[in-house]
C-alpha positions in Angstrom: -4.6 -61.7 28.2 -5.2 -60.3 31.7 -1.7 -58.7 31.7 -2.3 -57.2 28.2 -5.7 -55.9 29.4 -4.0 -54.2 32.4 -1.4 -52.6 30.3 -4.0 -51.2 28.0 -6.0 -49.8 30.9 -2.8 -48.3 32.3 -2.0 -46.6 29.0 -5.6 -45.3 28.8 -5.5 -43.8 32.3 -2.0 -42.4 31.7 -3.2 -40.7 28.5 -6.1 -39.2 30.3 -3.8 -38.0 33.1 -1.5 -36.4 30.5 -4.4 -34.6 28.9 -5.6 -33.4 32.2 -2.2 -32.1 33.3 -1.7 -30.5 29.9 -5.1 -28.7 30.1 -4.3 -27.5 33.7 -0.9 -26.2 32.8 -2.1 -24.6 29.6 -5.0 -23.0 31.4 -2.8 -21.7 34.2 -0.4 -20.3 31.5 -3.3 -18.5 29.7 -4.8 -17.2 33.0 -1.4 -15.8 34.1 -0.9 -14.2 30.7 -4.3 -12.4 30.8 -4.2 -11.4 34.5 -0.5 -10.4 34.9 1.0 -9.7 31.5 -1.7 -7.9 29.5 -1.9 -4.4 30.9 -1.4 -0.8 30.1 2.3 0.3 30.1 3.6 1.9 33.3 5.0 5.3 32.4 7.6 7.1 34.6 8.2 10.7 33.8 8.6 14.1 35.4 5.1 15.3 36.0 6.3 18.8 36.7 7.8 19.1 33.2 5.3 20.5 30.7 7.2 19.0 27.7 7.1 15.5 29.3 3.4 15.8 30.1 2.7 16.8 26.5 4.5 13.8 25.1 2.6 11.4 27.4 -0.7 13.0 26.6 -0.2 12.7 22.9 1.0 9.1 23.1 -2.2 7.3 22.2 -0.7 3.8 22.6 -0.1 4.4 26.3 -3.8 4.2 27.0 -4.1 0.9 25.3 -3.4 -2.6 26.8 -0.1 -4.1 25.7 -0.4 -7.7 24.5 3.0 -9.4 24.6 3.8 -12.3 22.3 1.7 -15.0 24.0 4.1 -17.9 23.5 7.1 -16.0 24.8 6.0 -13.3 27.2 8.3 -14.5 29.9 11.6 -12.6 29.9 13.7 -15.7 30.3 11.9 -17.5 27.5 12.2 -14.5 25.2 15.9 -14.4 25.8 16.3 -18.1 25.0 14.2 -18.0 21.8 16.1 -14.9 20.5 19.4 -16.8 20.9 18.0 -19.6 18.7 17.2 -17.3 15.8 19.7 -17.3 12.9 21.6 -14.1 12.6 21.5 -12.1 9.3 24.7 -12.1 7.2 25.7 -8.4 7.3 28.7 -7.0 5.4 29.9 -4.2 7.7 32.5 -1.7 6.6 34.9 -1.4 9.5 36.4 1.9 10.5 39.0 2.3 13.3 38.4 5.7 14.9 41.4 7.2 16.7 40.5 8.8 20.0 42.2 11.9 21.6 43.7 9.9 24.4 45.4 7.4 22.1 42.6 4.8 22.2 40.8 3.2 19.3 37.1 2.5 18.7 35.7 0.2 16.0 32.8 1.6 14.0 31.0 -0.9 11.8 28.9 0.7 9.1 26.0 -0.3 6.9 25.8 2.4 4.4 23.2 3.7 1.9 23.4 5.4 -1.5 21.9 8.6 -0.2 24.0 11.3 1.3 21.5 12.6 3.8 20.0 9.3 4.9 19.0 9.2 8.6 21.6 7.6 10.8 21.0 5.0 13.5 23.8 4.9 16.1 23.8 1.6 18.0 25.5 1.2 21.4 25.7 -2.5 22.5 25.5 -3.9 26.0 28.2 -5.5 28.1 30.4 -7.8 26.0 28.2 -6.9 23.0 29.3 -5.8 19.6 28.2 -5.6 16.0 28.2 -9.4 16.0 25.5 -9.6 18.7 22.2 -11.0 17.5 20.1 -8.2 18.8 22.4 -5.6 17.1 22.4 -7.4 13.8 18.7 -7.7 13.6 18.0 -4.0 14.4 20.8 -3.0 12.0 19.3 -5.1 9.2 15.8 -3.8 9.7 16.9 -0.1 9.8 19.3 -0.5 6.8 16.5 -2.1 4.8 14.3 0.9 5.5 17.0 3.3 4.2 18.9 4.1 7.3 22.7 4.4 7.5 23.6 2.3 10.5 26.8 2.5 12.6 27.6 0.3 15.6 30.1 1.4 18.2 32.4 -1.4 19.2 34.1 -0.7 22.5 37.8 -0.5 23.0 39.4 -4.0 22.9 36.3 -5.8 21.7 35.3 -7.5 18.5 38.9 -7.3 17.1 39.3 -3.7 18.0 42.9 -3.1 19.3 43.3 -1.9 22.9 45.8 0.9 22.8 44.9 2.7 26.0 44.6 1.8 29.7 40.9 2.8 29.5 38.4 0.1 28.3 34.7 0.9 28.8 32.0 1.1 31.5 28.4 2.1 32.1 29.6 5.5 33.3 32.1 6.3 30.6 30.5 8.6 28.0 33.6 10.2 26.4 33.9 7.6 23.6 30.2 8.0 22.6 30.5 11.7 22.7 33.5 11.6 20.3 31.6 9.3 18.0 28.5 11.5 17.9 30.6 14.6 17.3 32.5 12.9 14.5 29.3 11.7 12.8 27.8 15.2 13.2 30.7 16.7 11.4 30.5 14.2 8.5 26.7 14.3 8.1 25.5 17.6 9.4 22.1 17.4 7.5 21.2 13.8 8.5 18.8 13.0 11.3 20.6 11.0 14.0 18.9 8.5 16.3 20.7 6.7 19.1 19.7 3.2 20.5 21.4 1.6 23.4 21.0 -1.8 24.9 21.6 -2.7 28.6 24.9 -1.2 29.6 25.0 0.6 26.3 21.6 2.2 27.0 23.0 3.5 30.3 25.9 5.1 28.5 23.5 6.6 25.9 21.1 8.1 28.5 23.9 9.4 30.6 25.5 11.0 27.6 22.2 12.6 26.5 21.7 14.0 30.0 25.2 15.4 30.1 25.0 17.0 26.6 21.4 18.3 26.8 20.6 20.5 23.8 24.2 20.3 22.6 23.9 16.7 21.3 23.4 15.9 17.7 21.1 13.1 18.5 17.4 14.0 17.9 16.0 11.0 19.7 17.4 8.4 22.1 16.0 4.9 22.5 16.9 3.1 25.8 16.3 -0.7 25.8 16.6 -2.7 29.1 18.5 0.1 30.9 20.0 -0.9 34.3 19.3 2.6 35.7 20.3 1.5 39.2 23.5 -0.3 38.5 24.0 -1.6 42.0 20.5 -3.1 42.2 20.8 -4.5 38.7 24.2 -6.1 39.4 22.9 -7.7 42.6 19.9 -9.1 40.7 22.1 -10.5 37.9 24.4 -12.2 40.4 21.4 -14.4 41.4 20.8 -15.5 37.8 22.6 -17.6 35.1 23.0 -14.4 33.1 25.8 -13.3 35.5 28.0 -16.2 34.3 27.2 -15.5 30.6 28.1 -11.8 30.9 31.1 -12.5 33.1 32.4 -15.0 30.6 32.4 -12.4 27.8 34.1 -9.8 30.0 36.7 -12.3 31.1 37.5 -13.3 27.5 38.1 -9.7 26.7 40.4 -9.3 29.7 42.3 -12.5 28.9 42.8 -11.3 25.3 44.6 -8.1 26.6 45.9 -9.5 29.9 49.5 -8.8 29.0 48.8 -5.1 28.3 46.7 -4.7 31.5 49.6 -6.2 33.5 52.0 -3.8 32.0 49.7 -0.8 32.7 49.3 -1.9 36.3 53.0 -1.7 36.8 
């Protein structure tokens, strides 16, 4: 009986301790959320540009506090949770687009029944493609809203043959330029919006800056852009994401290792 009594007392104290620790951790989590995460967005723009100033002044949401999803406001937690979601089952129409230098791109389309539907041009990140979860979700949402969606699969990725010694990089905009010009010729009356993720957003923004008013894209959306590639690369090398991204790039290289070896000779 004394032993049983001691065990019960121990369980009671352990239960109280667990509740106390849980309340402390939960309170710290909520406090950090309210003090460090809920805030007005920081906006970086050219204050000497009248057009930029007008855009910022008319953006009412910029004056309001942004409330991130409370249970996943941390960037690492958000990344993990999104990988746990099921991907939509999309039936793309694959088009192999021949490039002027002999290379090939893979365009995966989600079409609509309307000729002049607005077009969303998606540019994936490093090792990304139309199979990537974040691409599939935005493609499904846009297509459900009546958008014609096209995803640019880089040379040698996602079953796209590698027929040239050029693959892709954050600074290579020629492929996106050719894609945009091709789409503009086919659908001259359609509104065209570009969205790029990570490395793809760097490609998109660089292309838009190079083209200026000559681009067919009416609006560009840049998501998680590594504007400073050197700093971004140094940061990634200190995280687990470096191994994940490197693994995808290595798999692409190994798939075409024989061709790369021949081109080096």
